[in-house]
FILOMI-970007 format. One line per 5 residues: number of its first residue (from 1); their letters; for each residue x negated, y negated, z negated of C-alpha. Coordinates in Angstrom, 1 decimal, padded with zeros to 4 digits. Example, Ala and Ser with C-alpha at 12.3 -4.5 7.8 and 13.67 -1.06 7.14 Angstrom:
2
1) AS) -012.3 004.5 -007.8 | -013.7 001.1 -007.1
This chain:
183
1) KKFTP) -012.8 -011.0 -006.6 | -011.3 -010.9 -003.2 | -011.4 -008.4 -000.4 | -012.7 -009.1 003.1 | -011.7 -006.6 005.9
6) KKSVK) -014.5 -004.8 007.7 | -014.6 -004.4 011.4 | -014.0 -000.7 011.3 | -011.5 001.2 009.1 | -013.3 003.9 007.1
11) SILIL) -010.8 004.5 004.3 | -007.1 004.3 003.9 | -005.2 004.2 000.6 | -001.7 005.8 000.1 | 000.5 004.5 -002.6
16) QGGSD) 004.2 005.3 -003.3 | 004.7 004.0 -006.8 | 004.5 006.1 -010.0 | 006.9 008.8 -008.9 | 007.2 008.9 -005.1
21) TYCFI) 010.9 009.7 -005.7 | 011.6 011.0 -002.2 | 008.2 012.7 -001.7 | 007.0 010.4 001.2 | 003.3 010.9 000.5
26) PKIIL) 003.1 014.2 002.3 | 004.9 012.6 005.3 | 002.4 009.8 005.3 | -000.6 012.2 005.2 | 000.9 014.1 008.2
31) ALNRI) 001.1 010.8 010.0 | -002.5 009.9 009.3 | -003.7 013.3 010.4 | -002.3 012.4 013.9 | -004.6 009.5 014.3
36) NSSFK) -007.7 010.2 016.3 | -010.1 008.2 014.1 | -012.5 009.1 011.4 | -011.5 007.8 008.0 | -011.1 009.0 004.4
41) ITVVT) -007.8 009.0 002.6 | -007.2 008.3 -001.1 | -003.8 009.1 -002.5 | -002.8 007.6 -005.9 | 000.0 009.3 -007.8
46) GASFE) 001.6 008.1 -011.0 | 002.8 009.6 -014.3 | 006.2 010.6 -012.9 | 004.9 012.2 -009.6 | 006.8 015.5 -009.1
51) CGTTL) 005.9 016.3 -005.5 | 002.7 018.3 -006.2 | 003.8 021.6 -004.6 | 004.7 019.9 -001.3 | 001.5 017.8 -001.5
56) KKILL) -000.6 021.0 -002.0 | 000.9 022.6 001.1 | 000.2 019.6 003.2 | -003.4 019.4 002.0 | -004.0 023.0 003.3
61) KNTKQ) -003.2 021.7 006.8 | -005.0 018.4 006.4 | -007.7 017.4 008.9 | -009.0 014.3 007.0 | -011.1 014.1 003.9
66) IQILH) -008.7 013.4 001.0 | -009.1 012.4 -002.6 | -006.2 012.5 -005.0 | -006.2 010.2 -008.0 | -003.6 010.6 -010.7
71) NISNM) -002.4 008.0 -013.2 | -005.3 005.6 -012.9 | -005.9 002.7 -015.2 | -007.5 000.1 -012.9 | -005.8 -000.2 -009.5
76) YDVMK) -008.0 -003.1 -008.5 | -011.1 -000.9 -008.5 | -009.4 001.5 -006.2 | -007.7 -001.0 -003.9 | -010.8 -003.1 -003.2
81) NHDLA) -012.7 000.0 -001.9 | -010.2 000.7 001.0 | -009.9 -000.9 004.4 | -006.1 -000.7 004.5 | -003.2 000.8 002.7
86) VTAAG) 000.1 002.6 003.4 | 002.2 001.5 000.4 | 005.7 001.2 -000.9 | 007.1 -002.4 -001.6 | 006.9 -002.5 -005.3
91) NTLLE) 004.2 -004.0 -007.6 | 001.4 -002.4 -005.7 | 002.3 -004.3 -002.5 | 002.0 -007.5 -004.4 | -001.4 -006.4 -005.8
96) LACIG) -002.6 -005.5 -002.4 | -001.5 -008.9 -001.1 | -003.3 -010.7 -003.9 | -006.6 -008.8 -003.1 | -006.0 -009.1 000.6
101) VPSVI) -005.9 -005.4 001.6 | -003.9 -005.1 004.9 | -000.9 -002.9 004.5 | 001.7 -000.8 006.3 | 004.8 -000.7 004.2
106) VCGER) 006.9 002.5 003.9 | 009.5 001.6 001.3 | 009.8 004.2 -001.5 | 013.3 002.9 -002.5 | 016.0 001.2 -000.6
111) FEIET) 015.9 -001.8 -003.0 | 012.3 -002.5 -001.8 | 013.4 -003.3 001.7 | 014.1 -007.0 001.0 | 010.6 -007.5 -000.6
116) AKIME) 009.0 -005.7 002.4 | 010.9 -008.0 004.8 | 009.9 -011.1 002.9 | 006.2 -010.1 003.0 | 006.3 -009.2 006.7
121) RNHFG) 008.0 -012.6 007.5 | 005.1 -014.2 005.7 | 002.7 -012.3 007.8 | 001.5 -009.8 005.2 | 002.3 -006.2 005.9
126) INLGF) 004.0 -004.2 008.6 | 007.4 -003.2 007.3 | 008.6 000.1 008.6 | 011.6 000.2 006.3 | 012.9 003.0 004.0
131) GKDVS) 010.7 006.1 004.2 | 013.6 008.5 005.0 | 014.4 006.5 008.1 | 010.8 006.3 009.4 | 009.4 009.0 011.6
136) IKKIS) 005.9 010.5 011.3 | 005.2 009.2 014.8 | 006.2 005.6 013.8 | 003.9 005.6 010.7 | 001.0 007.1 012.8
141) NEVNN) 001.5 004.5 015.6 | 001.7 001.5 013.3 | -001.3 002.5 011.2 | -003.3 003.2 014.3 | -002.4 -000.2 015.8
146) LILNY) -003.6 -001.9 012.6 | -006.8 000.1 012.6 | -007.5 -001.1 016.2 | -006.5 -004.7 015.5 | -009.3 -006.3 013.4
151) NLRLK) -007.9 -009.9 014.0 | -004.5 -008.9 012.6 | -006.2 -007.3 009.6 | -008.1 -010.5 009.0 | -005.0 -012.6 009.3
156) MSSNG) -003.0 -010.3 007.1 | -005.7 -010.3 004.4 | -005.8 -014.1 004.4 | -002.0 -014.5 004.3 | -001.7 -012.0 001.4
161) KKLVD) -004.1 -014.0 -000.7 | -002.2 -017.2 000.0 | 001.2 -015.5 -000.9 | 000.1 -013.9 -004.2 | -002.5 -015.8 -006.1
166) GNGSK) -002.6 -013.5 -009.2 | -001.7 -016.3 -011.6 | 002.0 -015.5 -012.0 | 001.7 -014.1 -015.5 | -000.2 -017.2 -016.6
171) RIVSL) 002.6 -019.5 -015.2 | 005.2 -017.4 -017.0 | 003.3 -017.7 -020.3 | 003.0 -021.4 -019.8 | 006.7 -021.8 -019.2
176) LEDIC) 007.6 -019.7 -022.3 | 005.2 -021.8 -024.4 | 006.9 -025.0 -023.1 | 010.3 -023.6 -024.0 | 009.1 -022.7 -027.4
181) RQK) 007.7 -026.2 -028.0 | 011.0 -027.8 -027.0 | 012.9 -026.0 -029.8
């Protein structure tokens, strides 16, 4: 099932992989708090998340309604219920593209930068680069611009679905079966 952007953004999803190695989630929350729009925030953390103390401090200063989900089993169910995402450039970026959820990319690791550039070049995602190099103001401005630009969110959603069709694992299995048959 595919996602269709709504005219107004009512919910934003924050994803930084299973560990959020450099603790970017609190920075992203601070950035979203600067936006003068009403929306809910959902944060998804993984099994290796170790930034809980910093996150709790930020939540005390938070001005938006926030839900924290930890180690969830079905990302699709969470992703499809949000209007846009602030994400790293790992597997979750590809899942968001497949579903069509417009995304602002804050790379959680330096090796993700190339993936983020490729996705942005193909008109899915706004690549801000590696999180340590991105200011709170830059995150806030880019997310706010995406909130205000419904046509861009529509195009981004459509482009993501074209880029990632969700059938990659089936193609890999088929290739492996072909190789096994040849032997």
